[in-house]
C-alpha positions, 0 to 999 in steps of 0.5 A: 500500500502506498503512503499517499493512500494510507493517510486519508483513511488513517486520518479518518480513523483517528478523527472517528476515535477523537470524536468520541472524546469529551471534557474528561479526555485522558490526554489532559489529566492533571497528573499526566499529559501526552502531546497525542493519545494516538500514534500513527506509524507508516506501513513501511515501518519507522518511528514516531514520538510523543511528549509526556509530562508527568508529576511523578513516576510513570510506566507503560503496562508492558504486558500490553505491548505487542511483539511487533512494537518497540517502545522506548522508554517504557518507564520514567519520571517527570517530562520526556519523550516516548518513541514508538517503532515498528517494522514494515507490515502487509496488514494493518494492525493496532494496539491499545496501551496504558501509561500508569502514573499514580492512580491515573491511567493514560490510554494510547492508541497505536495504529499502523496501516489500515487494520483490514480484516483477513478471511481466515479459519479458526486454525489460521487465527490461532496460528496468526499474529496478535493485533491482526484483524480477522474475518471468520465464519463458524458456529456458535457452540457456547455462550459464556456472557450475554451482556458483553457477548463472550462466546465460542466460535467453532469451525471444522479447524478449531475454536476461537473465544470471542471476548466482547461483541459489538451491537449493530450500532457498534456499542458494547454491553448490548449482545442480546440485541443481536439475537445470537443463539447456540447453533447459529452460523456467524461471520465476525471480524475483529482483532486477535489477542492472546490472554494466557493460553487463550486465543481471543477475538476482541470486541468483534463486529458481526458481519452476518448471522445465519440462523440455525435450522436446529435448536436445543429447547430443553432437557428434563434434568435440572442444570443439565446434571445427572445424578451419580446413579445415572438414569434416563433423560430427554432432550427436546429440540426444534428442527426445520431441516428437511432430513430429520435429526442425527445425533453425535455422542463423543467417542469418550462418552459412548461407554456410559451414554447411549440413545434410547429413542428418537421421536421425529417431527418439527419438535423432535425429542431424543431420549438418552440413558446414562450409566451409573458413575463409579469414577470421578465427575464427567461430562459429554457434549452431545451434537444434534445435526440437520440439513436443508439439503445443501448445508449442515446445521448443528446445535449442542448441549453439554451434560455433566454427571456427578461422580465419586470423589477419588482419593489420591496421593499428591503425585497421583493428583499431579499426574492427572489431566485437568478436568471436573473430576473431584479428588481427595488429597491430604497433606501438610500445609508447607507455605501460605501464599495468601491467607485471605483466599487460602492460597497455599502449598500442601505436601505429602510423602509423594510430592507437593502441589499448589492449592489455588484457594480453599473455600470462599474468601475468609474461610481459610482464616476462619478455620484457623489454618496455618503452615504446618497444619494437616488438611484433607482437601477435595478439589479439581485438578486445574492448571495455570500457564502449564503449572498444575494446581488444585482448583475449587478446593474445600477443606473436608477435614483438618488437624490443627498442629500446635508448635511446642517445645520438647519440655511442653511435649513431654507434659502432654497427654497421649492422644493419637488424634492431637498433633504437635510440631516439635524441634530439637537437635539429633543426638542419636539415630537408632534406626536409619531405615525408619528414622527412629532417633533422639532429639534434644534441646540440651535440657531434655531428650525426646524419642522420635518413633519414626521420621517418615518422608511425609504425610500418608506414607505407608509400607516401604514409602516410610523408609529412608527419609534419613538418607534422602534428606541427608539428616545427621547427628547434630542437625536441627530437626522438626517433626510433626506427630502425636504423643504416645508412651511405650514402656514408660517412655514418652515419644513422638509416634510416627513422626512426619518430617517437616524440615531440618537445618545443618549446624552453622 
């Protein structure tokens, strides 16, 4: 594209943006001012600068800077100049940036070339660069938010998340006026962005809507959820296709979900049977198809079935795939990352996992939980940026562990259900395999009957913690266990290794 053809359209685009401003235009904030809140770059590449006046330190949100744009500097103090540079491009592209100064935020819109939408499949959008405009046609497979218009668009190559949908007049927060439903075939255009691992088209414009000839009207089970014991359920449809309804059950659900009967007509029903669930929570997305003789139309519904809670070790939990299956995991809290939300780490004999919140905000603190306590949690195997974590966790049970000195421990009553955390220097290792040893604080000595590698260890898993952790006589050792007495000698019964330090 020649430069002489670029600028008239570019000026029109910028004028349209400016015309939306009012007396509160952030260009004229008292705390921070810029010479222009719109930056235009030549499609052949180059550099453009704006001046900034700030009363304190300022910085640009670097997570918003696309990889095609270079900004210098990205932070500063007081007055200065900010340069924006980009290489050449065949496609127009844009970026919205924010400069933070104190509690104020200045918005900068960067535009290079005309951001024309390129026809693409979902797979091409996923593989393409951020900030590029795309024109995509696909089926509405799920609607997540009916105010902003967040939904999923699927074609034969993949699925793209639509984050925000403009109405017919280009306004936000009016999605329902479009009348979009699951099953409709829609053409949209908008810029791509990537949020974490999710590919999104943001604030799209709807170019065309082709209403589906088939629609799921209702299910006779509440919230689309089946009980543990399974049973029959019926899906009611509206179908305007010429060849009736065909049904697709996903292959991974065919061993527990089957079709009982299909009743045709313009308002067909399909009866299904679900087997009892002996495993964890599961779900299936059922697809209903019809045709007008030229094109296939589809609609779908997702059912879930509650399952048994699966008791696993931390290692087994980490090895599981992210899903809605509920797992029961027990361990010792080794670190509290956020007490208000209950973000913490728990560890058993097999490993350690991050827990992204226990209960609602404040529940963790209300229970009095802290580092060193023993908890049994029920939650789902989640993941964040590739890192495993327990999500939507609840505390099924817990044991508050009290930190005491050796003297205090010796005065406690025997009780296998009360746990203490006690520290002393190792004076003798009586059995290195199971970790039977003595600790002392100089004045008193305490026998530890077993120093096991972590909570839940049984059989051979209890062995060799001494060697694995490199524990030696003279080390300061902290163990967790209950108080018992054997042949008149008080002891830590089944001690759990918590930490140790070498002498300085």
